[in-house]
C-alpha positions as CSV (number, residue, x, y, z in Angstrom):
1,M,177.2,121.4,78.5
2,L,177.6,119.5,81.7
3,R,174.5,121.2,83.0
4,G,172.6,119.9,80.0
5,H,173.8,116.3,80.5
6,F,172.9,116.5,84.2
7,K,169.3,117.7,83.4
8,R,169.0,114.9,80.8
9,W,170.3,112.3,83.3
10,C,167.8,113.6,86.0
11,L,164.9,113.4,83.6
12,I,165.8,109.9,82.5
13,S,166.2,108.9,86.2
14,V,162.8,110.3,87.1
15,L,161.1,108.7,84.1
16,A,162.7,105.4,85.0
17,F,161.6,105.7,88.6
18,V,158.0,106.5,87.5
19,A,158.1,103.6,85.1
20,I,159.3,101.2,87.8
21,G,156.7,102.6,90.2
22,A,154.0,102.1,87.7
23,V,155.1,98.5,87.0
24,V,155.3,97.8,90.7
25,A,151.8,99.4,91.3
26,A,150.3,97.5,88.4
27,S,151.9,94.2,89.6
28,F,150.6,94.9,93.2
29,M,147.0,95.7,91.9
30,W,147.1,92.5,89.8
31,R,148.2,90.5,92.8
32,L,145.4,92.1,94.9
33,S,142.9,91.1,92.2
34,Q,143.9,87.5,92.8
35,G,143.2,87.8,96.6
36,P,144.3,89.5,99.8
37,V,147.9,90.1,100.6
38,S,148.9,89.0,104.1
39,L,151.0,91.2,106.4
40,T,151.2,88.7,109.2
41,F,154.4,90.3,110.7
42,L,152.2,93.3,111.7
43,S,149.5,91.3,113.5
44,G,151.0,91.3,116.9
45,T,152.0,94.9,116.8
46,V,148.6,96.1,115.7
47,Q,146.7,93.9,118.2
48,N,148.8,95.1,121.1
49,A,148.5,98.8,120.0
50,I,144.6,98.5,119.9
51,N,144.3,96.8,123.2
52,A,146.6,99.4,124.9
53,N,144.0,102.0,124.1
54,L,140.8,100.1,125.0
55,S,139.5,99.4,128.4
56,G,136.9,96.8,129.4
57,V,137.4,94.8,126.3
58,S,140.2,92.8,124.6
59,V,140.7,92.4,120.9
60,S,142.3,89.5,119.0
61,I,143.0,89.2,115.3
62,D,144.3,86.5,113.1
63,D,146.0,88.6,110.5
64,V,146.6,92.0,108.9
65,I,145.8,92.1,105.2
66,I,145.6,94.4,102.2
67,E,142.6,93.6,100.0
68,Q,140.8,95.2,97.1
69,D,137.6,97.0,98.0
70,Q,134.6,95.4,96.3
71,A,132.9,98.7,95.6
72,S,135.8,101.1,94.6
73,G,138.5,98.6,93.6
74,A,141.0,100.6,95.8
75,P,143.4,98.7,98.2
76,R,142.3,98.7,101.8
77,F,144.0,97.6,105.1
78,R,141.8,95.1,106.9
79,L,142.0,93.0,110.1
80,R,141.1,89.3,109.5
81,N,138.9,87.4,112.0
82,I,138.6,90.0,114.7
83,R,137.1,89.0,118.0
84,F,136.1,91.1,121.0
85,R,135.8,89.7,124.5
86,D,134.7,91.4,127.8
87,Q,136.6,91.3,131.1
88,K,135.1,87.8,131.8
89,G,136.5,86.5,128.6
90,D,133.1,86.1,127.0
91,M,132.8,86.8,123.3
92,I,130.7,89.9,122.6
93,A,131.4,90.5,118.9
94,R,133.3,89.0,115.9
95,A,133.6,89.4,112.2
96,P,135.6,87.8,109.4
97,R,137.1,91.2,108.4
98,A,137.3,94.6,110.1
99,A,138.7,98.1,109.6
100,I,139.6,100.6,112.3
101,G,139.6,104.4,112.0
102,V,142.2,105.9,114.3
103,S,142.8,109.3,115.9
104,G,145.2,111.5,113.9
105,T,146.6,113.1,117.0
106,G,147.2,109.6,118.4
107,L,149.3,108.7,115.4
108,V,151.4,111.8,115.9
109,T,152.3,110.5,119.4
110,G,152.9,107.0,118.1
111,S,149.7,105.3,119.5
112,I,146.7,103.7,117.8
113,V,143.6,105.1,119.4
114,P,140.4,103.6,117.7
115,K,137.8,106.2,116.9
116,Q,135.7,104.3,114.4
117,L,135.3,100.6,113.9
118,E,133.9,98.8,110.9
119,L,132.9,95.1,111.0
120,I,132.6,93.5,107.6
121,G,130.6,90.4,106.9
122,A,129.4,89.8,110.4
123,R,126.6,87.4,111.2
124,I,124.2,89.0,113.7
125,M,121.7,86.9,115.7
126,I,118.8,88.5,117.6
127,R,116.3,86.7,119.8
128,R,113.1,88.1,121.3
129,S,112.1,85.9,124.2
130,L,108.5,85.2,125.4
131,D,108.9,88.0,128.0
132,G,109.7,90.5,125.3
133,S,113.4,90.9,126.2
134,F,116.0,90.9,123.5
135,Q,119.3,89.1,123.1
136,L,121.9,90.2,120.5
137,G,125.0,88.1,119.6
138,F,127.4,87.3,116.8
139,G,127.3,83.9,115.2
140,Q,130.0,82.2,113.1
141,P,130.4,83.9,109.8
142,G,129.5,82.1,106.6
143,Q,126.4,80.3,107.9
144,N,123.5,82.4,106.7
145,P,120.2,80.7,107.0
146,P,117.2,81.5,104.8
147,S,114.1,82.9,106.4
148,G,112.0,80.1,107.8
149,T,115.0,77.8,108.7
150,S,117.1,77.4,111.7
151,P,120.2,79.6,111.7
152,G,122.3,76.6,112.6
153,S,121.1,74.5,109.7
154,E,121.8,74.3,106.0
155,P,119.3,75.7,103.5
156,A,116.5,73.4,102.5
157,A,117.0,71.4,99.4
158,N,113.7,72.6,98.0
159,A,114.5,76.3,98.6
160,D,113.6,78.7,95.8
161,Q,115.8,81.5,94.4
162,S,115.0,83.8,97.3
163,G,116.4,81.2,99.7
164,K,113.0,80.4,101.2
165,P,112.1,76.8,101.6
166,A,108.7,75.4,100.6
167,A,107.9,74.5,104.2
168,A,109.9,74.9,107.5
169,D,109.4,75.3,111.2
170,P,110.8,78.8,112.0
171,G,111.6,78.0,115.6
172,S,113.0,74.5,115.3
173,G,116.7,74.3,116.3
174,F,117.3,78.0,116.7
175,K,120.4,78.2,118.8
176,F,121.6,81.5,120.1
177,P,125.4,81.8,119.7
178,E,127.7,81.1,122.6
179,T,128.4,84.8,123.1
180,A,127.6,87.4,125.7
181,N,124.5,89.5,125.1
182,L,125.9,92.6,123.4
183,L,123.0,94.7,124.7
184,D,124.0,93.9,128.3
185,F,127.6,95.0,127.5
186,V,126.4,98.3,125.9
187,N,124.2,99.0,128.9
188,S,127.0,98.3,131.3
189,Q,129.3,100.7,129.4
190,L,126.7,103.4,129.4
191,A,126.1,103.0,133.1
192,A,129.8,102.9,134.0
193,S,130.7,105.3,136.8
194,Q,133.9,106.2,135.0
195,A,132.3,106.8,131.6
196,S,135.3,108.6,130.3
197,K,137.3,105.4,130.7
198,S,134.8,103.0,129.1
199,T,135.3,101.4,125.7
200,L,132.4,103.4,124.2
201,S,133.8,106.7,125.3
202,K,136.7,106.4,122.8
203,I,134.8,105.0,119.9
204,D,132.5,107.5,118.1
205,A,130.9,105.0,115.7
206,V,130.7,101.3,114.9
207,L,129.8,100.4,111.3
208,I,128.7,96.9,110.4
209,S,128.6,96.4,106.6
210,Q,127.6,93.5,104.4
211,A,126.1,91.8,107.5
212,S,123.5,89.1,107.7
213,I,120.8,89.3,110.4
214,S,118.7,86.6,111.8
215,L,115.9,87.6,114.2
216,Y,113.8,85.0,115.9
217,D,110.7,86.1,117.7
218,E,109.9,83.3,120.2
219,A,106.4,84.7,121.1
220,N,105.3,84.7,117.5
221,D,107.4,81.8,116.4
222,A,108.7,83.7,113.4
223,L,112.2,83.9,111.9
224,W,113.3,86.9,109.8
225,F,116.4,86.8,107.7
226,A,118.2,89.8,106.2
227,P,121.0,88.4,104.0
228,R,122.6,91.8,103.3
229,S,122.4,94.7,105.8
230,N,124.3,97.7,106.8
231,L,124.2,99.1,110.4
232,V,125.7,102.2,112.0
233,F,126.0,102.5,115.8
234,R,126.7,106.0,117.1
235,R,127.3,107.1,120.7
236,V,125.2,110.2,121.6
237,P,124.9,112.2,124.9
238,Y,121.7,110.6,126.0
239,G,122.6,107.0,125.0
240,F,123.1,105.6,121.6
241,A,121.5,105.6,118.1
242,L,121.4,102.8,115.6
243,F,120.8,103.2,111.8
244,V,119.9,100.1,109.8
245,D,119.4,99.6,106.1
246,A,118.3,96.0,105.4
247,S,116.7,93.9,102.7
248,I,114.4,91.2,104.2
249,S,114.3,87.8,102.5
250,S,110.7,86.7,102.2
251,G,108.6,85.4,99.4
252,V,109.6,85.8,95.7
253,K,110.8,89.4,96.1
254,P,112.6,90.8,99.2
255,W,111.3,93.9,100.8
256,R,113.4,96.7,102.2
257,T,113.4,98.7,105.4
258,E,115.3,101.7,106.8
259,I,115.3,101.9,110.6
260,V,116.5,104.5,113.1
261,A,116.5,103.3,116.7
262,T,117.5,105.4,119.7
263,F,118.1,104.3,123.3
264,R,117.7,106.9,126.1
265,Q,119.7,105.9,129.2
266,H,117.6,108.0,131.7
267,S,114.3,106.5,130.7
268,R,115.6,103.0,129.7
269,S,113.5,103.1,126.6
270,F,113.8,102.6,122.8
271,T,112.3,104.7,120.1
272,V,112.2,103.1,116.7
273,S,111.3,104.9,113.4
274,A,111.1,102.7,110.3
275,R,110.4,103.2,106.6
276,I,109.0,100.2,104.8
277,F,109.2,99.6,101.1
278,D,107.1,97.1,99.0
279,L,106.0,94.7,101.8
280,V,103.6,92.1,100.5
281,P,101.5,90.5,103.4
282,A,101.0,87.2,101.5
283,D,104.8,86.8,101.3
284,I,105.5,87.2,105.0
285,A,102.4,85.4,106.2
286,D,103.1,82.1,104.7
287,E,102.1,80.3,107.9
288,V,98.7,82.0,108.0
289,F,96.5,79.9,105.8
290,A,93.9,82.7,105.5
291,L,96.4,85.2,104.2
292,S,98.7,83.1,102.0
293,Q,96.4,80.4,100.5
294,L,92.7,81.2,101.0
295,A,92.9,84.9,100.3
296,Q,96.4,85.9,99.0
297,V,96.9,89.5,99.9
298,K,99.2,90.5,97.0
299,V,99.2,94.2,97.6
300,P,102.5,96.0,98.2
301,L,102.6,98.2,101.3
302,S,105.0,101.1,101.8
303,G,105.1,103.7,104.5
304,H,106.3,104.7,107.9
305,A,106.1,103.2,111.4
306,E,106.9,104.5,114.9
307,V,107.4,102.2,117.9
308,E,108.3,102.8,121.5
309,L,109.3,100.1,123.9
310,T,111.1,99.6,127.2
311,D,114.5,98.0,127.6
312,K,112.6,94.9,128.8
313,G,110.9,94.7,125.4
314,V,107.5,95.9,126.6
315,L,105.7,97.6,123.8
316,T,104.2,100.9,124.9
317,R,103.2,102.6,121.7
318,A,103.2,101.8,118.0
319,S,101.6,103.3,114.9
320,A,102.0,103.0,111.2
321,E,100.7,104.7,108.0
322,L,101.1,102.6,104.9
323,T,100.2,103.3,101.3
324,V,98.6,100.5,99.4
325,A,99.8,100.1,95.8
326,A,97.9,98.4,93.0
327,G,97.5,94.6,93.6
328,R,95.0,91.9,94.1
329,L,93.3,89.7,96.6
330,G,93.6,86.2,95.1
331,F,91.2,83.4,95.9
332,P,91.0,79.8,94.7
333,D,89.1,79.7,91.3
334,Y,86.1,77.8,92.7
335,I,85.5,80.5,95.4
336,S,86.0,83.7,93.5
337,K,87.9,85.6,90.9
338,P,90.7,87.8,92.2
339,I,89.6,91.2,93.5
340,L,91.6,94.0,92.0
341,V,92.9,96.8,94.3
342,D,93.7,100.2,92.8
343,E,95.4,101.9,95.7
344,G,94.7,102.9,99.3
345,L,95.9,104.1,102.7
346,L,96.1,102.0,105.8
347,R,96.4,103.4,109.3
348,L,97.4,101.1,112.2
349,D,97.7,101.8,115.9
350,Y,98.7,99.5,118.8
351,D,96.3,99.4,121.8
352,P,98.6,98.7,124.8
353,Q,95.7,97.7,127.1
354,S,94.3,94.9,124.9
355,G,97.4,94.2,122.7
356,D,95.2,94.6,119.6
357,V,96.2,96.4,116.4
358,V,93.5,98.9,115.6
359,I,92.7,99.7,112.0
360,G,91.3,103.2,111.8
361,D,90.3,105.8,109.2
362,S,91.7,103.7,106.3
363,A,90.6,103.8,102.7
364,I,91.0,101.3,99.9
365,F,90.1,102.1,96.2
366,I,88.4,99.1,94.6
367,G,86.5,99.2,91.4
368,G,87.0,102.9,91.0
369,S,85.3,103.8,94.3
370,Q,86.7,104.5,97.8
371,A,85.9,101.9,100.4
372,Q,86.2,102.9,104.1
373,L,87.8,100.3,106.3
374,Q,88.0,100.0,110.1
375,G,88.6,97.1,112.5
376,R,90.9,95.3,114.8
377,I,93.5,92.5,114.6
378,Q,93.6,90.5,117.8
379,P,96.6,88.2,118.6
380,K,95.5,84.9,120.0
381,R,98.0,83.3,122.4
382,A,98.4,80.1,124.2
383,E,99.0,79.9,128.0
384,N,102.8,80.0,127.4
385,G,102.5,83.3,125.5
386,K,103.1,81.9,122.0
387,L,101.0,83.2,119.2
388,T,98.5,80.6,117.9
389,G,96.2,82.7,115.7
390,L,95.0,86.1,114.6
391,G,91.5,87.4,115.2
392,F,90.0,89.8,112.7
393,I,87.1,92.2,113.2
394,L,86.7,94.2,110.0
395,R,84.1,96.7,109.0
396,A,84.1,98.0,105.4
397,R,81.7,100.5,103.8
398,N,80.9,101.4,100.2
399,I,82.7,98.6,98.6
400,A,82.8,98.1,94.8
401,I,84.4,94.7,93.9
402,D,86.0,94.7,90.5
403,T,87.3,91.3,89.2
404,S,87.7,92.2,85.5
405,G,89.9,95.4,85.8
406,E,87.6,97.2,83.3
407,L,85.4,99.0,85.9
408,K,82.3,98.4,83.7
409,S,80.1,96.6,86.2
410,P,81.8,96.4,89.7
411,L,79.8,94.5,92.3
412,A,78.6,97.1,94.9
413,F,78.1,96.5,98.6
414,D,76.9,99.0,101.2
415,R,78.8,97.2,103.9
416,I,80.8,94.1,104.7
417,D,81.3,93.0,108.3
418,F,83.6,90.2,109.2
419,K,84.6,88.5,112.5
420,G,86.8,85.4,112.5
421,V,90.0,83.7,113.6
422,A,92.9,82.6,111.4
423,A,95.0,79.8,112.8
424,L,98.7,79.9,112.5
425,K,99.8,76.3,112.9
426,S,96.8,74.7,111.1
427,A,95.2,75.5,107.7
428,R,92.0,76.9,109.1
429,L,89.9,80.0,109.1
430,D,86.9,80.1,111.4
431,I,84.2,82.6,110.5
432,E,82.2,83.6,113.5
433,D,80.0,86.1,111.7
434,M,80.1,87.6,108.2
435,V,77.5,90.0,106.8
436,L,77.3,91.3,103.2
437,M,74.7,93.9,102.5
438,A,73.7,95.7,99.2
439,G,70.5,97.7,99.9
440,N,67.9,95.3,101.3
441,A,69.7,92.3,99.8
442,G,72.2,90.5,102.0
443,V,73.9,87.4,103.1
444,R,74.9,86.3,106.6
445,L,77.3,83.4,107.0
446,R,79.3,81.5,109.6
447,G,81.5,78.4,109.3
448,R,85.0,77.6,108.4
449,F,87.5,77.1,105.6
450,V,90.0,74.2,106.1
451,G,93.0,73.2,104.1
452,E,92.8,69.4,103.4
453,D,95.4,67.5,101.3
454,G,96.2,70.4,98.9
455,A,92.5,71.4,98.6
456,I,90.3,73.7,100.6
457,G,87.2,72.4,102.4
458,V,84.3,74.9,102.7
459,Y,81.9,74.5,105.6
460,L,79.4,77.4,105.6
461,G,75.9,78.0,106.8
462,G,73.8,81.1,106.8
463,R,70.8,83.2,105.7
464,I,70.0,84.9,102.4
465,R,67.6,87.8,101.8
466,D,66.6,89.2,98.4
467,L,69.8,88.1,96.9
468,P,70.2,89.0,93.2
469,W,71.8,86.7,90.7
470,S,74.7,89.2,90.1
471,I,75.9,88.7,93.7
472,V,75.7,84.9,93.4
473,R,77.6,84.9,90.1
């Protein structure tokens, strides 16, 4: 009898304990849904424990919190406003939130030994200088500029839904953050004589999630902005590897890229492999009048690119193979109807001697036939090294131009040769020589197109031979 009462009492106690636990858990999760829970009393202990097991860098945090993970909804421990400084006291990295993966054996001995670090919501700023060298730093979180604006400025009032303003100067006001160059710090750690005691020797991987990236290319005066990116930095025996998944904000629809970059310490060189998805040239070339207004190249490009460069930013090799999806080449109505593109394959190679981009063995399907395309893209630079224009030398063979999409009567050309220069800072396309041949009939032109007060001025002169009315029309 007593045994029965005891069992009943134990069962009721367990049920009551479970019920209380469920109420406490539900209350805690409800509290988390309202915002993070602060554990300030742990801040000093956690900060001291991390610094005790890192050399060459000091860590400071504002708070220890528990917050609800945005993806899974599960509670997570986080460090708020983490900052990393080198031995000189210079800031090398920071983020509004962070998580640290620790060594299990270290916990057994009562020490916090970081093995993996995750920075959440960091703002990364990269600058490529005129000499090709790179700087990488961390800006103040929460100030994410749209592509085409200065990272230190507010978004333009006339920005569209993609965050891109109608007009802006990419290089105006770009201010690199008051932080040390992270690449210099990483190089010093890799080259340390006592590598086993360096900071990187203890951390296997650094994850940077939900980051925004601003990259300013000073030579090309271009600013790229990736509002939401994920990066993984891993230490490897020969140097380090970086994995990037980013969505680039440009035009109406962002395009995406996946990048794997490796740095080899012995050769002081980078190898970059990138996959590109749905890149539309007209969207990223908004400052090139010839590609964004005169001839809008609205064809999505996807494919793969390989790049090799030195640690000083000198490009030694680059190649790309891109598939061309269905799209169009748009022109102003008074010049031509849009030319419809079915599909194609574009092969690009970098010529290190001239600095040109070589178009080789490429094919574009237009009007139901395959057009062969070759040529060169020649960067035009000022004395200070800044890009001022793009020279184009294009040779196309067996072209059938379809403007109706019905493939009934495409306009056929045996060859089209083009040589000209598209200016970057002015709305101008200079045609040095352009030849269109269909059998014995042909047109040879030279002149220029100039953007003037919202319209396009056409200044052309040339020769005509046996030109049929179908071509004129």
